[in-house]
CHARMM-style PDB file with segment names, atoms N, HN, CA, C and O in Angstrom:
ATOM      1  N   MET     1     182.082 118.730  40.384  1.00  0.00      PROA
ATOM      2  CA  MET     1     182.001 117.810  41.690  1.00  0.00      PROA
ATOM      3  C   MET     1     180.380 117.334  41.967  1.00  0.00      PROA
ATOM      4  O   MET     1     179.439 117.937  41.452  1.00  0.00      PROA
ATOM      5  N   ALA     2     180.243 116.371  42.699  1.00  0.00      PROA
ATOM      6  HN  ALA     2     181.007 115.880  43.117  1.00  0.00      PROA
ATOM      7  CA  ALA     2     178.669 115.564  42.586  1.00  0.00      PROA
ATOM      8  C   ALA     2     178.043 115.434  43.892  1.00  0.00      PROA
ATOM      9  O   ALA     2     178.864 115.827  44.720  1.00  0.00      PROA
ATOM     10  N   LYS     3     177.073 115.100  44.403  1.00  0.00      PROA
ATOM     11  HN  LYS     3     176.406 114.780  43.730  1.00  0.00      PROA
ATOM     12  CA  LYS     3     176.597 114.647  45.685  1.00  0.00      PROA
ATOM     13  C   LYS     3     175.274 113.807  45.830  1.00  0.00      PROA
ATOM     14  O   LYS     3     174.171 114.040  45.336  1.00  0.00      PROA
ATOM     15  N   ILE     4     175.659 112.806  46.607  1.00  0.00      PROA
ATOM     16  HN  ILE     4     176.555 112.617  47.009  1.00  0.00      PROA
ATOM     17  CA  ILE     4     174.848 112.170  46.482  1.00  0.00      PROA
ATOM     18  C   ILE     4     173.895 112.632  47.887  1.00  0.00      PROA
ATOM     19  O   ILE     4     174.299 113.394  48.765  1.00  0.00      PROA
ATOM     20  N   ILE     5     172.467 111.930  47.848  1.00  0.00      PROA
ATOM     21  HN  ILE     5     172.139 111.311  47.135  1.00  0.00      PROA
ATOM     22  CA  ILE     5     171.735 112.484  48.797  1.00  0.00      PROA
ATOM     23  C   ILE     5     170.445 111.377  48.839  1.00  0.00      PROA
ATOM     24  O   ILE     5     169.675 111.197  47.896  1.00  0.00      PROA
ATOM     25  N   HSD     6     170.375 110.569  50.353  1.00  0.00      PROA
ATOM     26  HN  HSD     6     171.000 110.715  51.119  1.00  0.00      PROA
ATOM     27  CA  HSD     6     170.138 109.547  50.110  1.00  0.00      PROA
ATOM     28  C   HSD     6     168.856 110.186  51.519  1.00  0.00      PROA
ATOM     29  O   HSD     6     169.151 110.759  52.568  1.00  0.00      PROA
ATOM     30  N   GLU     7     167.776 109.893  51.120  1.00  0.00      PROA
ATOM     31  HN  GLU     7     167.536 109.428  50.268  1.00  0.00      PROA
ATOM     32  CA  GLU     7     166.572 110.007  52.415  1.00  0.00      PROA
ATOM     33  C   GLU     7     166.193 109.083  52.874  1.00  0.00      PROA
ATOM     34  O   GLU     7     165.122 108.677  52.421  1.00  0.00      PROA
ATOM     35  N   VAL     8     166.932 108.176  54.129  1.00  0.00      PROA
ATOM     36  HN  VAL     8     167.801 108.506  54.497  1.00  0.00      PROA
ATOM     37  CA  VAL     8     166.930 107.016  54.931  1.00  0.00      PROA
ATOM     38  C   VAL     8     165.545 106.740  55.079  1.00  0.00      PROA
ATOM     39  O   VAL     8     165.242 105.583  54.786  1.00  0.00      PROA
ATOM     40  N   GLU     9     164.762 107.365  55.395  1.00  0.00      PROA
ATOM     41  HN  GLU     9     165.008 108.305  55.632  1.00  0.00      PROA
ATOM     42  CA  GLU     9     163.859 107.059  55.948  1.00  0.00      PROA
ATOM     43  C   GLU     9     162.800 106.546  54.934  1.00  0.00      PROA
ATOM     44  O   GLU     9     162.012 105.678  55.308  1.00  0.00      PROA
ATOM     45  N   LYS    10     162.732 107.093  53.523  1.00  0.00      PROA
ATOM     46  HN  LYS    10     163.372 107.798  53.218  1.00  0.00      PROA
ATOM     47  CA  LYS    10     161.852 106.641  52.824  1.00  0.00      PROA
ATOM     48  C   LYS    10     162.673 105.088  52.342  1.00  0.00      PROA
ATOM     49  O   LYS    10     162.150 104.217  51.647  1.00  0.00      PROA
ATOM     50  N   CYS    11     164.037 105.050  52.911  1.00  0.00      PROA
ATOM     51  HN  CYS    11     164.462 105.758  53.476  1.00  0.00      PROA
ATOM     52  CA  CYS    11     164.121 103.525  52.063  1.00  0.00      PROA
ATOM     53  C   CYS    11     163.109 102.082  52.468  1.00  0.00      PROA
ATOM     54  O   CYS    11     162.509 101.656  53.455  1.00  0.00      PROA
ATOM     55  N   ILE    12     163.221 101.892  51.813  1.00  0.00      PROA
ATOM     56  HN  ILE    12     163.708 102.238  51.011  1.00  0.00      PROA
ATOM     57  CA  ILE    12     162.863  99.930  51.975  1.00  0.00      PROA
ATOM     58  C   ILE    12     163.771  98.658  52.217  1.00  0.00      PROA
ATOM     59  O   ILE    12     163.254  97.580  52.510  1.00  0.00      PROA
ATOM     60  N   GLY    13     164.493  98.739  52.148  1.00  0.00      PROA
ATOM     61  HN  GLY    13     164.913  99.615  51.910  1.00  0.00      PROA
ATOM     62  CA  GLY    13     165.304  97.905  52.398  1.00  0.00      PROA
ATOM     63  C   GLY    13     166.042  96.895  51.104  1.00  0.00      PROA
ATOM     64  O   GLY    13     166.669  95.842  51.214  1.00  0.00      PROA
ATOM     65  N   CYS    14     165.761  97.511  50.155  1.00  0.00      PROA
ATOM     66  HN  CYS    14     165.251  98.367  50.066  1.00  0.00      PROA
ATOM     67  CA  CYS    14     165.274  96.498  48.871  1.00  0.00      PROA
ATOM     68  C   CYS    14     166.540  95.871  48.382  1.00  0.00      PROA
ATOM     69  O   CYS    14     166.663  94.832  47.733  1.00  0.00      PROA
ATOM     70  N   GLY    15     167.722  96.930  48.940  1.00  0.00      PROA
ATOM     71  HN  GLY    15     167.622  97.774  49.468  1.00  0.00      PROA
ATOM     72  CA  GLY    15     168.924  96.209  48.642  1.00  0.00      PROA
ATOM     73  C   GLY    15     169.262  96.639  47.067  1.00  0.00      PROA
ATOM     74  O   GLY    15     170.401  96.643  46.600  1.00  0.00      PROA
ATOM     75  N   ALA    16     168.285  96.932  46.478  1.00  0.00      PROA
ATOM     76  HN  ALA    16     167.360  96.929  46.858  1.00  0.00      PROA
ATOM     77  CA  ALA    16     168.769  97.622  44.892  1.00  0.00      PROA
ATOM     78  C   ALA    16     170.285  98.313  44.491  1.00  0.00      PROA
ATOM     79  O   ALA    16     171.049  98.112  43.546  1.00  0.00      PROA
ATOM     80  N   CYS    17     170.347  99.304  45.777  1.00  0.00      PROA
ATOM     81  HN  CYS    17     169.727  99.467  46.544  1.00  0.00      PROA
ATOM     82  CA  CYS    17     171.347 100.237  45.240  1.00  0.00      PROA
ATOM     83  C   CYS    17     172.619  99.182  45.436  1.00  0.00      PROA
ATOM     84  O   CYS    17     173.444  98.928  44.558  1.00  0.00      PROA
ATOM     85  N   ALA    18     172.600  98.659  46.694  1.00  0.00      PROA
ATOM     86  HN  ALA    18     171.930  98.866  47.407  1.00  0.00      PROA
ATOM     87  CA  ALA    18     173.799  97.865  47.573  1.00  0.00      PROA
ATOM     88  C   ALA    18     174.023  97.131  45.972  1.00  0.00      PROA
ATOM     89  O   ALA    18     175.073  97.388  45.384  1.00  0.00      PROA
ATOM     90  N   ALA    19     173.311  96.500  45.514  1.00  0.00      PROA
ATOM     91  HN  ALA    19     172.457  96.292  45.992  1.00  0.00      PROA
ATOM     92  CA  ALA    19     173.477  95.463  44.378  1.00  0.00      PROA
ATOM     93  C   ALA    19     173.951  96.257  43.374  1.00  0.00      PROA
ATOM     94  O   ALA    19     175.152  96.040  43.210  1.00  0.00      PROA
ATOM     95  N   VAL    20     173.578  96.971  42.735  1.00  0.00      PROA
ATOM     96  HN  VAL    20     172.602  97.148  42.868  1.00  0.00      PROA
ATOM     97  CA  VAL    20     174.613  97.672  41.887  1.00  0.00      PROA
ATOM     98  C   VAL    20     174.908  98.791  41.897  1.00  0.00      PROA
ATOM     99  O   VAL    20     175.186  99.286  40.805  1.00  0.00      PROA
ATOM    100  N   CYS    21     174.966  99.557  42.984  1.00  0.00      PROA
ATOM    101  HN  CYS    21     174.740  99.154  43.871  1.00  0.00      PROA
ATOM    102  CA  CYS    21     176.520  99.847  42.958  1.00  0.00      PROA
ATOM    103  C   CYS    21     177.286 100.268  44.521  1.00  0.00      PROA
ATOM    104  O   CYS    21     176.965 101.188  45.272  1.00  0.00      PROA
ATOM    105  N   PRO    22     178.307  99.332  44.681  1.00  0.00      PROA
ATOM    106  CA  PRO    22     178.647  98.559  46.522  1.00  0.00      PROA
ATOM    107  C   PRO    22     179.503  99.459  45.918  1.00  0.00      PROA
ATOM    108  O   PRO    22     180.436  98.760  45.521  1.00  0.00      PROA
ATOM    109  N   ASP    23     179.755 100.778  45.577  1.00  0.00      PROA
ATOM    110  HN  ASP    23     178.998 101.346  45.900  1.00  0.00      PROA
ATOM    111  CA  ASP    23     180.774 101.380  45.830  1.00  0.00      PROA
ATOM    112  C   ASP    23     180.754 102.752  46.620  1.00  0.00      PROA
ATOM    113  O   ASP    23     181.576 103.560  47.054  1.00  0.00      PROA
ATOM    114  N   PHE    24     179.128 102.555  46.571  1.00  0.00      PROA
ATOM    115  HN  PHE    24     178.461 101.898  46.220  1.00  0.00      PROA
ATOM    116  CA  PHE    24     178.745 103.507  47.758  1.00  0.00      PROA
ATOM    117  C   PHE    24     178.137 103.274  48.432  1.00  0.00      PROA
ATOM    118  O   PHE    24     178.355 103.521  49.618  1.00  0.00      PROA
ATOM    119  N   PHE    25     176.864 102.563  47.913  1.00  0.00      PROA
ATOM    120  HN  PHE    25     176.687 102.362  46.950  1.00  0.00      PROA
ATOM    121  CA  PHE    25     176.147 101.758  49.245  1.00  0.00      PROA
ATOM    122  C   PHE    25     176.072 100.492  49.590  1.00  0.00      PROA
ATOM    123  O   PHE    25     176.109  99.586  48.757  1.00  0.00      PROA
ATOM    124  N   GLU    26     175.946 100.282  51.010  1.00  0.00      PROA
ATOM    125  HN  GLU    26     175.916 101.018  51.686  1.00  0.00      PROA
ATOM    126  CA  GLU    26     175.991  99.069  51.877  1.00  0.00      PROA
ATOM    127  C   GLU    26     174.455  98.357  52.765  1.00  0.00      PROA
ATOM    128  O   GLU    26     173.536  99.176  52.764  1.00  0.00      PROA
ATOM    129  N   MET    27     174.208  97.400  53.268  1.00  0.00      PROA
ATOM    130  HN  MET    27     174.954  96.735  53.269  1.00  0.00      PROA
ATOM    131  CA  MET    27     172.621  97.164  53.792  1.00  0.00      PROA
ATOM    132  C   MET    27     173.786  97.488  54.895  1.00  0.00      PROA
ATOM    133  O   MET    27     174.974  97.182  54.993  1.00  0.00      PROA
ATOM    134  N   GLY    28     172.661  98.432  55.853  1.00  0.00      PROA
ATOM    135  HN  GLY    28     171.696  98.681  55.773  1.00  0.00      PROA
ATOM    136  CA  GLY    28     173.356  98.316  57.173  1.00  0.00      PROA
ATOM    137  C   GLY    28     172.395  97.434  58.532  1.00  0.00      PROA
ATOM    138  O   GLY    28     171.286  97.106  58.109  1.00  0.00      PROA
ATOM    139  N   ASN    29     172.558  97.155  59.541  1.00  0.00      PROA
ATOM    140  HN  ASN    29     173.459  97.421  59.884  1.00  0.00      PROA
ATOM    141  CA  ASN    29     171.721  96.150  60.724  1.00  0.00      PROA
ATOM    142  C   ASN    29     170.593  96.678  60.432  1.00  0.00      PROA
ATOM    143  O   ASN    29     169.817  95.862  59.933  1.00  0.00      PROA
ATOM    144  N   ASP    30     170.006  98.190  60.594  1.00  0.00      PROA
ATOM    145  HN  ASP    30     170.636  98.852  60.999  1.00  0.00      PROA
ATOM    146  CA  ASP    30     168.215  98.108  61.005  1.00  0.00      PROA
ATOM    147  C   ASP    30     167.984  97.947  59.385  1.00  0.00      PROA
ATOM    148  O   ASP    30     167.016  98.592  58.981  1.00  0.00      PROA
ATOM    149  N   GLY    31     168.648  97.256  58.457  1.00  0.00      PROA
ATOM    150  HN  GLY    31     169.434  96.732  58.785  1.00  0.00      PROA
ATOM    151  CA  GLY    31     167.364  96.154  57.363  1.00  0.00      PROA
ATOM    152  C   GLY    31     167.407  97.538  56.182  1.00  0.00      PROA
ATOM    153  O   GLY    31     166.733  97.448  55.156  1.00  0.00      PROA
ATOM    154  N   LYS    32     168.427  99.032  56.508  1.00  0.00      PROA
ATOM    155  HN  LYS    32     168.975  99.105  57.341  1.00  0.00      PROA
ATOM    156  CA  LYS    32     168.319  99.473  55.095  1.00  0.00      PROA
ATOM    157  C   LYS    32     168.972  99.969  54.632  1.00  0.00      PROA
ATOM    158  O   LYS    32     169.630 100.466  55.547  1.00  0.00      PROA
ATOM    159  N   SER    33     169.540 100.404  53.395  1.00  0.00      PROA
ATOM    160  HN  SER    33     169.006 100.001  52.652  1.00  0.00      PROA
ATOM    161  CA  SER    33     170.983 100.983  52.871  1.00  0.00      PROA
ATOM    162  C   SER    33     171.171 102.234  53.311  1.00  0.00      PROA
ATOM    163  O   SER    33     170.334 103.102  53.559  1.00  0.00      PROA
ATOM    164  N   HSD    34     172.675 102.264  53.408  1.00  0.00      PROA
ATOM    165  HN  HSD    34     173.355 101.560  53.207  1.00  0.00      PROA
ATOM    166  CA  HSD    34     173.379 103.572  53.599  1.00  0.00      PROA
ATOM    167  C   HSD    34     174.549 103.995  53.009  1.00  0.00      PROA
ATOM    168  O   HSD    34     175.291 103.110  52.583  1.00  0.00      PROA
ATOM    169  N   LEU    35     174.842 105.000  52.901  1.00  0.00      PROA
ATOM    170  HN  LEU    35     174.239 105.719  53.247  1.00  0.00      PROA
ATOM    171  CA  LEU    35     175.935 105.563  51.905  1.00  0.00      PROA
ATOM    172  C   LEU    35     176.604 105.457  53.221  1.00  0.00      PROA
ATOM    173  O   LEU    35     176.170 105.677  54.352  1.00  0.00      PROA
ATOM    174  N   ASN    36     178.492 104.822  52.542  1.00  0.00      PROA
ATOM    175  HN  ASN    36     178.845 104.643  51.623  1.00  0.00      PROA
ATOM    176  CA  ASN    36     179.308 104.388  53.025  1.00  0.00      PROA
ATOM    177  C   ASN    36     180.154 105.790  53.148  1.00  0.00      PROA
ATOM    178  O   ASN    36     180.151 106.409  52.084  1.00  0.00      PROA
ATOM    179  N   LYS    37     180.640 106.218  53.859  1.00  0.00      PROA
ATOM    180  HN  LYS    37     180.642 105.715  54.724  1.00  0.00      PROA
ATOM    181  CA  LYS    37     181.539 107.099  54.195  1.00  0.00      PROA
ATOM    182  C   LYS    37     180.507 108.355  54.325  1.00  0.00      PROA
ATOM    183  O   LYS    37     181.284 109.239  53.965  1.00  0.00      PROA
ATOM    184  N   ALA    38     179.505 108.909  54.546  1.00  0.00      PROA
ATOM    185  HN  ALA    38     178.874 108.191  54.838  1.00  0.00      PROA
ATOM    186  CA  ALA    38     178.838 109.855  53.740  1.00  0.00      PROA
ATOM    187  C   ALA    38     178.173 110.450  55.717  1.00  0.00      PROA
ATOM    188  O   ALA    38     178.170 109.726  56.713  1.00  0.00      PROA
ATOM    189  N   LYS    39     177.611 112.260  55.613  1.00  0.00      PROA
ATOM    190  HN  LYS    39     177.613 112.848  54.805  1.00  0.00      PROA
ATOM    191  CA  LYS    39     177.635 112.504  56.593  1.00  0.00      PROA
ATOM    192  C   LYS    39     175.817 112.988  56.594  1.00  0.00      PROA
ATOM    193  O   LYS    39     175.134 113.532  55.727  1.00  0.00      PROA
ATOM    194  N   LYS    40     175.582 112.634  57.591  1.00  0.00      PROA
ATOM    195  HN  LYS    40     176.138 112.192  58.295  1.00  0.00      PROA
ATOM    196  CA  LYS    40     174.143 113.005  58.365  1.00  0.00      PROA
ATOM    197  C   LYS    40     174.476 114.727  58.243  1.00  0.00      PROA
ATOM    198  O   LYS    40     175.379 115.501  58.563  1.00  0.00      PROA
ATOM    199  N   LYS    41     173.021 114.779  57.511  1.00  0.00      PROA
ATOM    200  HN  LYS    41     172.288 114.150  57.252  1.00  0.00      PROA
ATOM    201  CA  LYS    41     171.936 115.807  57.146  1.00  0.00      PROA
ATOM    202  C   LYS    41     170.851 116.010  57.393  1.00  0.00      PROA
ATOM    203  O   LYS    41     169.939 115.953  56.567  1.00  0.00      PROA
ATOM    204  N   GLY    42     170.656 116.452  59.281  1.00  0.00      PROA
ATOM    205  HN  GLY    42     171.397 116.498  59.952  1.00  0.00      PROA
ATOM    206  CA  GLY    42     168.935 116.212  59.405  1.00  0.00      PROA
ATOM    207  C   GLY    42     169.252 115.152  59.380  1.00  0.00      PROA
ATOM    208  O   GLY    42     170.328 114.652  59.707  1.00  0.00      PROA
ATOM    209  N   LYS    43     167.652 114.352  58.690  1.00  0.00      PROA
ATOM    210  HN  LYS    43     166.777 114.758  58.424  1.00  0.00      PROA
ATOM    211  CA  LYS    43     167.345 113.054  58.509  1.00  0.00      PROA
ATOM    212  C   LYS    43     167.619 112.334  57.270  1.00  0.00      PROA
ATOM    213  O   LYS    43     166.849 111.417  56.983  1.00  0.00      PROA
ATOM    214  N   ASN    44     168.728 112.638  56.382  1.00  0.00      PROA
ATOM    215  HN  ASN    44     169.353 113.383  56.615  1.00  0.00      PROA
ATOM    216  CA  ASN    44     169.082 112.420  55.215  1.00  0.00      PROA
ATOM    217  C   ASN    44     170.793 112.197  55.024  1.00  0.00      PROA
ATOM    218  O   ASN    44     171.426 113.245  55.156  1.00  0.00      PROA
ATOM    219  N   GLU    45     171.332 111.387  54.832  1.00  0.00      PROA
ATOM    220  HN  GLU    45     170.819 110.536  54.725  1.00  0.00      PROA
ATOM    221  CA  GLU    45     172.737 111.278  54.364  1.00  0.00      PROA
ATOM    222  C   GLU    45     173.606 111.568  53.506  1.00  0.00      PROA
ATOM    223  O   GLU    45     173.675 110.490  52.915  1.00  0.00      PROA
ATOM    224  N   GLU    46     174.749 112.631  52.703  1.00  0.00      PROA
ATOM    225  HN  GLU    46     174.693 113.506  53.184  1.00  0.00      PROA
ATOM    226  CA  GLU    46     174.939 113.065  51.934  1.00  0.00      PROA
ATOM    227  C   GLU    46     176.519 112.802  51.805  1.00  0.00      PROA
ATOM    228  O   GLU    46     177.197 112.369  52.737  1.00  0.00      PROA
ATOM    229  N   LEU    47     176.880 113.030  50.885  1.00  0.00      PROA
ATOM    230  HN  LEU    47     176.329 113.382  50.128  1.00  0.00      PROA
ATOM    231  CA  LEU    47     177.854 112.573  49.742  1.00  0.00      PROA
ATOM    232  C   LEU    47     178.474 113.355  49.408  1.00  0.00      PROA
ATOM    233  O   LEU    47     177.726 114.332  49.406  1.00  0.00      PROA
ATOM    234  N   ASN    48     180.076 113.872  48.862  1.00  0.00      PROA
ATOM    235  HN  ASN    48     180.683 113.078  48.863  1.00  0.00      PROA
ATOM    236  CA  ASN    48     180.263 114.536  47.841  1.00  0.00      PROA
ATOM    237  C   ASN    48     181.153 113.545  47.321  1.00  0.00      PROA
ATOM    238  O   ASN    48     181.978 112.893  47.961  1.00  0.00      PROA
ATOM    239  N   ILE    49     180.861 113.487  45.889  1.00  0.00      PROA
ATOM    240  HN  ILE    49     180.190 114.017  45.370  1.00  0.00      PROA
ATOM    241  CA  ILE    49     181.428 112.556  45.484  1.00  0.00      PROA
ATOM    242  C   ILE    49     182.506 112.993  43.943  1.00  0.00      PROA
ATOM    243  O   ILE    49     181.677 113.443  43.152  1.00  0.00      PROA
ATOM    244  N   LYS    50     183.594 113.029  43.404  1.00  0.00      PROA
ATOM    245  HN  LYS    50     184.268 112.664  44.046  1.00  0.00      PROA
ATOM    246  CA  LYS    50     184.409 113.040  42.707  1.00  0.00      PROA
ATOM    247  C   LYS    50     183.947 112.337  40.714  1.00  0.00      PROA
ATOM    248  O   LYS    50     184.249 112.574  39.545  1.00  0.00      PROA
ATOM    249  N   ASP    51     183.363 111.724  41.260  1.00  0.00      PROA
ATOM    250  HN  ASP    51     183.118 111.531  42.210  1.00  0.00      PROA
ATOM    251  CA  ASP    51     183.355 110.134  40.172  1.00  0.00      PROA
ATOM    252  C   ASP    51     182.031 109.747  40.372  1.00  0.00      PROA
ATOM    253  O   ASP    51     181.789 108.847  41.176  1.00  0.00      PROA
ATOM    254  N   VAL    52     180.719 110.563  39.459  1.00  0.00      PROA
ATOM    255  HN  VAL    52     180.915 111.294  38.806  1.00  0.00      PROA
ATOM    256  CA  VAL    52     179.459 109.485  39.664  1.00  0.00      PROA
ATOM    257  C   VAL    52     179.294 108.107  39.396  1.00  0.00      PROA
ATOM    258  O   VAL    52     178.335 107.464  39.821  1.00  0.00      PROA
ATOM    259  N   LYS    53     180.406 107.529  38.548  1.00  0.00      PROA
ATOM    260  HN  LYS    53     181.185 108.051  38.203  1.00  0.00      PROA
ATOM    261  CA  LYS    53     180.206 106.197  38.895  1.00  0.00      PROA
ATOM    262  C   LYS    53     179.290 105.504  38.527  1.00  0.00      PROA
ATOM    263  O   LYS    53     178.868 105.533  37.371  1.00  0.00      PROA
ATOM    264  N   CYS    54     178.745 104.639  39.591  1.00  0.00      PROA
ATOM    265  HN  CYS    54     179.087 104.616  40.531  1.00  0.00      PROA
ATOM    266  CA  CYS    54     177.176 103.770  39.379  1.00  0.00      PROA
ATOM    267  C   CYS    54     176.297 104.561  40.368  1.00  0.00      PROA
ATOM    268  O   CYS    54     175.137 104.154  40.311  1.00  0.00      PROA
ATOM    269  N   ALA    55     176.501 105.735  41.414  1.00  0.00      PROA
ATOM    270  HN  ALA    55     177.443 106.066  41.460  1.00  0.00      PROA
ATOM    271  CA  ALA    55     175.243 106.268  41.455  1.00  0.00      PROA
ATOM    272  C   ALA    55     174.636 106.886  41.104  1.00  0.00      PROA
ATOM    273  O   ALA    55     173.799 107.321  41.894  1.00  0.00      PROA
ATOM    274  N   LYS    56     174.601 107.449  39.467  1.00  0.00      PROA
ATOM    275  HN  LYS    56     175.281 107.095  38.825  1.00  0.00      PROA
ATOM    276  CA  LYS    56     173.177 107.143  38.600  1.00  0.00      PROA
ATOM    277  C   LYS    56     172.560 106.243  38.791  1.00  0.00      PROA
ATOM    278  O   LYS    56     171.502 106.449  39.386  1.00  0.00      PROA
ATOM    279  N   ASP    57     172.977 104.448  38.293  1.00  0.00      PROA
ATOM    280  HN  ASP    57     173.837 104.281  37.809  1.00  0.00      PROA
ATOM    281  CA  ASP    57     172.354 103.577  38.657  1.00  0.00      PROA
ATOM    282  C   ASP    57     171.271 103.117  39.685  1.00  0.00      PROA
ATOM    283  O   ASP    57     170.115 102.695  39.712  1.00  0.00      PROA
ATOM    284  N   ALA    58     172.467 103.487  40.645  1.00  0.00      PROA
ATOM    285  HN  ALA    58     173.407 103.830  40.623  1.00  0.00      PROA
ATOM    286  CA  ALA    58     171.145 103.340  41.973  1.00  0.00      PROA
ATOM    287  C   ALA    58     170.138 104.404  42.038  1.00  0.00      PROA
ATOM    288  O   ALA    58     169.195 104.258  42.816  1.00  0.00      PROA
ATOM    289  N   GLU    59     170.212 105.298  41.422  1.00  0.00      PROA
ATOM    290  HN  GLU    59     170.978 105.416  40.790  1.00  0.00      PROA
ATOM    291  CA  GLU    59     169.370 106.055  41.206  1.00  0.00      PROA
ATOM    292  C   GLU    59     168.279 106.186  41.107  1.00  0.00      PROA
ATOM    293  O   GLU    59     167.368 106.561  41.846  1.00  0.00      PROA
ATOM    294  N   ASN    60     168.439 105.632  39.472  1.00  0.00      PROA
ATOM    295  HN  ASN    60     169.178 105.328  38.872  1.00  0.00      PROA
ATOM    296  CA  ASN    60     167.254 104.636  38.426  1.00  0.00      PROA
ATOM    297  C   ASN    60     167.322 103.909  38.953  1.00  0.00      PROA
ATOM    298  O   ASN    60     167.199 103.079  38.053  1.00  0.00      PROA
ATOM    299  N   THR    61     167.449 103.265  39.924  1.00  0.00      PROA
ATOM    300  HN  THR    61     167.548 103.939  40.655  1.00  0.00      PROA
ATOM    301  CA  THR    61     167.115 101.271  40.558  1.00  0.00      PROA
ATOM    302  C   THR    61     166.228 101.526  41.768  1.00  0.00      PROA
ATOM    303  O   THR    61     165.302 100.783  42.093  1.00  0.00      PROA
ATOM    304  N   CYS    62     166.545 102.513  42.339  1.00  0.00      PROA
ATOM    305  HN  CYS    62     167.297 103.116  42.075  1.00  0.00      PROA
ATOM    306  CA  CYS    62     165.631 102.429  43.360  1.00  0.00      PROA
ATOM    307  C   CYS    62     164.262 102.877  43.257  1.00  0.00      PROA
ATOM    308  O   CYS    62     163.903 103.945  42.760  1.00  0.00      PROA
ATOM    309  N   PRO    63     163.238 101.644  43.958  1.00  0.00      PROA
ATOM    310  CA  PRO    63     161.657 101.750  43.689  1.00  0.00      PROA
ATOM    311  C   PRO    63     161.364 103.249  44.201  1.00  0.00      PROA
ATOM    312  O   PRO    63     161.016 104.020  43.307  1.00  0.00      PROA
ATOM    313  N   VAL    64     161.449 103.781  45.501  1.00  0.00      PROA
ATOM    314  HN  VAL    64     161.732 103.155  46.228  1.00  0.00      PROA
ATOM    315  CA  VAL    64     161.439 104.485  46.508  1.00  0.00      PROA
ATOM    316  C   VAL    64     161.623 105.768  45.742  1.00  0.00      PROA
ATOM    317  O   VAL    64     160.697 106.529  45.461  1.00  0.00      PROA
ATOM    318  N   GLN    65     162.330 105.871  45.566  1.00  0.00      PROA
ATOM    319  HN  GLN    65     163.082 105.253  45.794  1.00  0.00      PROA
ATOM    320  CA  GLN    65     163.084 107.113  44.389  1.00  0.00      PROA
ATOM    321  C   GLN    65     163.901 107.766  45.844  1.00  0.00      PROA
ATOM    322  O   GLN    65     163.958 108.996  45.868  1.00  0.00      PROA
ATOM    323  N   CYS    66     164.354 107.227  46.709  1.00  0.00      PROA
ATOM    324  HN  CYS    66     164.308 106.229  46.689  1.00  0.00      PROA
ATOM    325  CA  CYS    66     165.120 107.944  48.037  1.00  0.00      PROA
ATOM    326  C   CYS    66     166.521 108.390  47.508  1.00  0.00      PROA
ATOM    327  O   CYS    66     167.476 108.843  48.139  1.00  0.00      PROA
ATOM    328  N   ILE    67     166.390 108.155  46.275  1.00  0.00      PROA
ATOM    329  HN  ILE    67     165.614 107.787  45.763  1.00  0.00      PROA
ATOM    330  CA  ILE    67     168.208 109.012  46.136  1.00  0.00      PROA
ATOM    331  C   ILE    67     167.900 109.353  45.375  1.00  0.00      PROA
ATOM    332  O   ILE    67     166.997 109.080  44.584  1.00  0.00      PROA
ATOM    333  N   HSD    68     168.917 110.338  45.501  1.00  0.00      PROA
ATOM    334  HN  HSD    68     169.651 110.560  46.143  1.00  0.00      PROA
ATOM    335  CA  HSD    68     169.076 111.428  44.447  1.00  0.00      PROA
ATOM    336  C   HSD    68     171.241 112.007  43.800  1.00  0.00      PROA
ATOM    337  O   HSD    68     172.192 112.335  44.509  1.00  0.00      PROA
ATOM    338  N   VAL    69     171.186 111.930  42.978  1.00  0.00      PROA
ATOM    339  HN  VAL    69     170.413 111.664  42.402  1.00  0.00      PROA
ATOM    340  CA  VAL    69     172.695 112.524  42.938  1.00  0.00      PROA
ATOM    341  C   VAL    69     172.538 113.830  41.776  1.00  0.00      PROA
ATOM    342  O   VAL    69     172.075 113.608  40.657  1.00  0.00      PROA
ATOM    343  N   LYS    70     173.049 115.385  42.267  1.00  0.00      PROA
ATOM    344  HN  LYS    70     173.425 115.565  43.175  1.00  0.00      PROA
ATOM    345  CA  LYS    70     173.633 115.667  41.745  1.00  0.00      PROA
ATOM    346  C   LYS    70     174.872 116.474  41.289  1.00  0.00      PROA
ATOM    347  OT1 LYS    70     175.263 116.400  40.124  1.00  0.00      PROA
TER     348      LYS     70
END
């Protein structure tokens, strides 16, 4: 099982992750991206996933490297 960690504070709202991986990311009303159905853990959002799918693409596309897939 993999986990996506999104450091929301670092997000600049470019929308790249939501564009390449709408399965897991969407743009919020605050102008930043958010993980769909994620749990808040401190200042981050975390989501356990069975299949990495496009999450690695989102991680690699993020210009501020605030997405981590482990």
